[in-house]
C-alpha positions as CSV (number, residue, x, y, z in Angstrom):
1,M,0.0,0.0,0.0
2,T,1.3,3.4,-0.9
3,S,0.7,6.5,1.3
4,K,1.8,10.1,1.0
5,Y,5.0,8.9,2.8
6,G,5.8,6.1,0.4
7,E,5.1,2.5,-0.1
8,D,4.2,0.7,3.2
9,V,4.7,3.7,5.5
10,D,1.6,4.9,7.3
11,E,0.8,8.2,9.1
12,P,2.9,8.6,12.2
13,W,1.2,9.6,15.5
14,A,2.2,11.0,18.9
15,H,1.1,9.3,22.1
16,D,2.5,9.2,25.7
17,G,5.4,11.4,24.7
18,L,6.6,9.2,21.8
19,V,6.3,9.4,18.1
20,T,5.2,6.1,16.5
21,L,6.0,5.4,12.8
22,P,4.1,2.3,11.5
23,I,5.7,0.4,8.7
24,R,3.8,-2.4,6.9
25,E,6.0,-5.4,6.4
26,F,3.2,-7.6,5.1
27,S,-0.5,-7.0,4.5
28,E,-1.6,-8.5,7.9
29,P,-1.7,-5.8,10.6
30,E,-0.1,-8.2,13.2
31,S,3.1,-8.2,11.0
32,W,3.4,-4.4,10.9
33,L,6.4,-2.8,12.5
34,Y,6.0,0.1,14.9
35,T,9.0,2.2,15.5
36,K,8.7,4.4,18.6
37,L,10.9,7.5,18.8
38,T,11.4,10.2,21.4
39,P,10.7,13.7,20.2
40,D,14.5,14.4,19.8
41,E,15.0,11.2,17.9
42,A,12.1,12.0,15.6
43,R,13.5,15.5,14.9
44,L,16.9,14.0,14.1
45,L,15.4,11.5,11.8
46,G,13.4,14.3,10.1
47,L,16.5,16.3,9.6
48,R,18.5,13.3,8.3
49,L,15.7,12.5,5.8
50,I,15.8,16.1,4.5
51,K,19.6,15.8,4.1
52,M,19.3,12.4,2.3
53,T,16.5,13.9,0.1
54,D,18.8,16.7,-1.1
55,E,21.6,14.1,-1.8
56,A,19.2,11.9,-3.7
57,E,18.0,14.8,-5.8
58,R,21.6,15.7,-6.7
59,Q,22.1,12.1,-7.9
60,E,19.2,12.2,-10.4
61,W,20.1,12.1,-14.0
């Protein structure tokens, strides 16, 4: 399944002070992966993704 975040990545959410990023490994919900990040970890990941996006764009033909 493709979302606005890409294939097999669902909408993240915040709960109990953590950010949860669900990733679908297979179609059955019990096989999905749920990565829980602290706010600082989520910010660092966001910044890293922006940096990697810039690098990927420079590599396009």
